[in-house]
DRENFI-240481 format. One line per field, with one value per residue (C-alpha): chain; x, y, z; residue in three letters. Coordinates in Angstrom, 3 decimals. Example, Ala and Ser with C-alpha at 12.3 -4.5 7.8 and 13.67 -1.06 7.14 Angstrom:
mol: A | A
X: 12.300 | 13.670
Y: -4.500 | -1.060
Z: 7.800 | 7.140
type: ALA | SER
//
This chain:
mol: A | A | A | A | A | A | A | A | A | A | A | A | A | A | A | A | A | A | A | A | A | A | A | A | A | A | A | A | A | A | A | A | A | A | A | A | A | A | A | A | A | A | A | A | A | A | A | A | A | A | A | A | A | A | A | A | A | A | A | A | A | A | A | A | A | A | A | A | A | A | A | A | A | A | A | A | A | A | A | A | A | A | A | A | A | A | A | A | A | A | A | A | A | A | A | A | A | A | A | A | A | A | A | A | A | A | A | A | A | A | A | A | A | A | A | A | A | A | A | A | A | A | A | A | A | A | A | A | A | A | A | A | A | A | A | A | A | A | A | A | A | A | A | A | A | A | A | A | A | A | A | A | A | A | A | A | A | A | A | A | A | A | A | A | A | A | A | A | A | A | A | A | A | A | A | A | A | A | A | A | A | A | A | A | A | A | A | A | A | A | A | A | A | A | A | A | A | A
X: -21.004 | -22.645 | -23.108 | -21.926 | -23.893 | -22.839 | -19.521 | -16.382 | -13.738 | -10.611 | -7.728 | -4.563 | -1.496 | 0.754 | 4.103 | 7.101 | 8.556 | 5.728 | 5.591 | 2.803 | 1.224 | 1.502 | -1.192 | -2.921 | -3.449 | -5.380 | -7.176 | -8.438 | -9.484 | -11.521 | -12.991 | -14.032 | -15.151 | -17.231 | -20.474 | -20.310 | -19.320 | -21.965 | -19.537 | -16.237 | -15.330 | -11.720 | -9.433 | -5.796 | -4.253 | -0.844 | 0.953 | 0.019 | -2.664 | -0.318 | 0.893 | 2.936 | 5.469 | 5.479 | 8.295 | 8.863 | 7.794 | 4.076 | 2.278 | -0.743 | -3.135 | -4.130 | -7.804 | -7.009 | -4.160 | -3.603 | -5.105 | -8.560 | -8.804 | -12.073 | -11.541 | -10.490 | -12.195 | -9.443 | -6.009 | -3.560 | 0.160 | 1.989 | 5.738 | 8.323 | 11.741 | 10.220 | 9.274 | 12.927 | 12.718 | 9.115 | 9.546 | 11.542 | 8.773 | 7.167 | 4.186 | 3.288 | 4.130 | 2.229 | -0.758 | -0.611 | -0.503 | -3.414 | -5.603 | -4.837 | -6.566 | -9.762 | -9.541 | -11.084 | -8.180 | -4.651 | -2.960 | 0.599 | 2.059 | 5.759 | 7.957 | 4.889 | 5.738 | 8.677 | 6.231 | 4.070 | 7.159 | 8.101 | 4.479 | 4.875 | 2.129 | 3.944 | 4.644 | 4.214 | 2.916 | 3.860 | 5.324 | 6.236 | 7.373 | 9.021 | 11.550 | 14.269 | 13.496 | 13.329 | 16.656 | 15.504 | 12.362 | 14.404 | 16.388 | 13.315 | 10.815 | 10.295 | 12.120 | 8.757 | 7.697 | 8.282 | 9.262 | 7.858 | 9.590 | 7.812 | 4.344 | 2.048 | 0.191 | -0.253 | -3.430 | -2.819 | -6.459 | -6.530 | -3.167 | -2.567 | 0.780 | 1.660 | 4.813 | 5.793 | 3.878 | 1.312 | 0.951 | -0.963 | -3.664 | -3.923 | -4.149 | -6.822 | -8.926 | -8.525 | -9.853 | -12.817 | -13.497 | -13.136 | -15.635 | -18.064 | -17.608 | -15.845 | -18.272 | -17.647 | -13.864 | -13.951 | -16.213 | -13.727 | -10.794 | -12.729 | -13.654 | -9.960 | -9.060 | -6.652 | -5.450 | -5.969 | -3.312 | -5.716
Y: -9.024 | -12.363 | -13.986 | -13.842 | -14.678 | -18.050 | -19.719 | -17.724 | -19.613 | -20.101 | -21.209 | -22.446 | -22.673 | -25.702 | -26.477 | -28.756 | -28.509 | -26.374 | -26.308 | -28.669 | -26.573 | -23.423 | -24.768 | -27.350 | -24.922 | -22.323 | -25.140 | -26.500 | -23.058 | -22.147 | -25.654 | -25.693 | -22.061 | -22.616 | -23.691 | -27.041 | -25.501 | -22.767 | -19.835 | -21.106 | -23.533 | -24.511 | -26.159 | -26.562 | -25.416 | -26.169 | -25.245 | -28.608 | -31.091 | -33.794 | -34.876 | -32.264 | -33.294 | -31.130 | -31.114 | -34.591 | -36.091 | -35.808 | -36.316 | -34.093 | -34.196 | -30.621 | -30.103 | -27.793 | -26.514 | -22.814 | -23.421 | -24.538 | -23.107 | -21.346 | -17.650 | -17.282 | -14.822 | -15.542 | -16.564 | -18.108 | -18.386 | -20.619 | -20.794 | -23.524 | -24.331 | -24.574 | -20.891 | -19.974 | -21.751 | -20.946 | -17.211 | -17.331 | -19.285 | -16.677 | -18.931 | -18.904 | -15.291 | -14.056 | -16.197 | -14.849 | -11.294 | -11.912 | -13.669 | -11.055 | -8.481 | -10.538 | -11.717 | -9.982 | -10.974 | -12.287 | -14.005 | -15.233 | -17.528 | -17.512 | -17.301 | -17.130 | -13.420 | -14.045 | -15.113 | -12.042 | -9.850 | -11.410 | -11.026 | -7.262 | -7.059 | -5.558 | -1.967 | 0.372 | -2.335 | -3.469 | -6.982 | -9.924 | -13.512 | -16.303 | -14.741 | -16.888 | -15.508 | -11.767 | -11.120 | -13.045 | -10.932 | -7.736 | -8.746 | -9.033 | -6.616 | -3.224 | -0.356 | 1.294 | -1.626 | -1.778 | -5.113 | -5.682 | -8.142 | -10.087 | -9.776 | -12.812 | -11.232 | -7.836 | -6.625 | -4.209 | -4.311 | -6.570 | -8.203 | -9.891 | -11.491 | -13.798 | -15.048 | -18.704 | -21.961 | -21.767 | -17.999 | -18.856 | -20.426 | -17.240 | -15.138 | -17.395 | -17.222 | -13.443 | -13.440 | -15.626 | -13.100 | -10.212 | -11.757 | -13.582 | -12.147 | -13.007 | -15.718 | -17.771 | -17.457 | -18.516 | -21.420 | -22.555 | -22.282 | -24.268 | -26.983 | -27.259 | -27.210 | -24.457 | -21.780 | -18.796 | -16.093 | -13.221
Z: 5.246 | 5.997 | 2.594 | -0.968 | -4.102 | -5.480 | -4.740 | -5.404 | -7.391 | -5.275 | -7.511 | -5.817 | -8.034 | -7.578 | -9.177 | -8.715 | -5.181 | -3.820 | 0.001 | 1.092 | 3.853 | 1.727 | -0.598 | 1.610 | 4.524 | 2.483 | 0.645 | 3.974 | 5.245 | 2.175 | 1.989 | 5.656 | 5.480 | 2.331 | 4.045 | 2.242 | -1.072 | -1.017 | -0.705 | -2.155 | -4.929 | -4.222 | -6.771 | -7.755 | -11.019 | -12.539 | -15.719 | -17.215 | -16.161 | -14.978 | -11.515 | -9.658 | -7.015 | -3.928 | -1.398 | 0.026 | -3.318 | -2.507 | -5.818 | -6.476 | -9.412 | -10.295 | -11.051 | -13.971 | -16.086 | -16.669 | -20.128 | -18.932 | -15.423 | -14.550 | -13.909 | -10.258 | -7.941 | -5.434 | -6.710 | -4.249 | -5.012 | -2.516 | -1.990 | -1.634 | -3.052 | -6.519 | -6.485 | -7.118 | -10.474 | -11.338 | -10.816 | -14.081 | -15.858 | -18.116 | -18.824 | -15.138 | -14.340 | -17.400 | -16.384 | -12.811 | -14.132 | -16.494 | -13.911 | -11.256 | -13.459 | -13.323 | -9.696 | -6.717 | -4.456 | -5.028 | -2.085 | -1.676 | 0.930 | 1.775 | -1.346 | -3.547 | -3.234 | -5.591 | -8.302 | -7.693 | -7.973 | -11.309 | -12.446 | -11.861 | -9.242 | -6.242 | -7.277 | -4.297 | -1.951 | 1.553 | 1.329 | 3.484 | 3.034 | 5.016 | 7.404 | 5.801 | 2.323 | 3.024 | 1.286 | -1.793 | -1.928 | -1.578 | -4.679 | -6.924 | -5.350 | -7.004 | -5.294 | -4.617 | -2.383 | 1.367 | 2.910 | 6.403 | 8.715 | 11.461 | 9.900 | 9.672 | 6.751 | 5.120 | 3.423 | 0.540 | -0.537 | -3.581 | -2.894 | 0.460 | 1.325 | 4.202 | 5.833 | 5.706 | 5.859 | 8.708 | 8.218 | 5.051 | 7.223 | 9.305 | 6.143 | 4.654 | 7.812 | 7.692 | 4.111 | 5.108 | 7.868 | 5.411 | 2.987 | 5.284 | 8.757 | 11.982 | 13.025 | 9.876 | 10.231 | 13.889 | 12.986 | 10.306 | 12.730 | 15.350 | 12.851 | 11.987 | 15.715 | 14.784 | 17.203 | 14.901 | 15.186 | 14.365
type: MET | ASN | SER | ILE | ILE | GLY | PRO | LYS | ASN | VAL | ALA | ILE | LEU | ILE | TYR | GLU | TYR | VAL | GLU | ILE | LEU | ASP | PHE | ALA | GLY | PRO | TYR | GLU | VAL | PHE | LEU | VAL | GLY | SER | ASN | ARG | GLY | HIS | ASP | PHE | SER | VAL | TYR | THR | VAL | ALA | GLU | GLU | LYS | ARG | PRO | VAL | HIS | ALA | LEU | GLY | ASN | LEU | SER | ILE | ASN | PRO | THR | TYR | SER | ILE | HIS | ASN | CYS | PRO | THR | PRO | ASP | ILE | LEU | ILE | ILE | PRO | GLY | GLY | TRP | GLY | SER | ARG | LYS | GLU | MET | HIS | ASN | ARG | ASN | LEU | THR | ASN | TRP | ILE | ASN | GLU | LYS | SER | ASN | GLU | ALA | GLU | LEU | VAL | LEU | SER | VAL | CYS | THR | GLY | ALA | LEU | LEU | LEU | ALA | LYS | ALA | ASN | LEU | LEU | GLU | GLY | LEU | ARG | LEU | THR | THR | ASN | GLN | ASN | ALA | LEU | ASN | GLU | LEU | LYS | GLU | VAL | ALA | PRO | THR | SER | ALA | GLU | ILE | ILE | GLU | ASN | ALA | ARG | TYR | ILE | ASP | ASN | GLY | LYS | ILE | ILE | LEU | SER | ALA | GLY | VAL | SER | ALA | GLY | ILE | ASP | MET | SER | LEU | TYR | VAL | VAL | GLU | LYS | LEU | LEU | GLY | ASN | GLU | ARG | ALA | ILE | GLN | ALA | ALA | ASN | LEU | MET | GLU | TYR | ASP | TRP | ASN | MET
//
């Protein structure tokens, strides 16, 4: 497939103590791979439209709140220390569950998988996360799911999960390839000067 009709909405959730590269890596991939905005419209969304502090106290202004966010075609849930708290935030997990029904693809990076588990989206799937958080995922994953160690990313069809931090970039390039072809994904990786772990 070489083109898609109109830009797909790529919504990236952010929250307090989100891991910076978990959201910024996929943001960069979909931005660079968008053919100057023709194929992807990338934006951040948070529970409220106010500054969010990522790890290291980096302040980010979300483009939207969950209350006015355009319907995502691709929903990305990053990880970070804050995911341990936010996975108990019913406002967020209910929103993730609701938007996943409308989205074409749902992606998680690192411990974003914890939020997907609490949003009841992982039944019967193959899962992965940051190698240092596998035990945490085992505690919240449904018993029907299979946790895979040492995987950069796992494609379950609609739901794609990646390991930690830079693995989210590999997964995002894989999704660009899946939607727009290998040439576009390689072009995006080259523009980023990124050694893509295909």
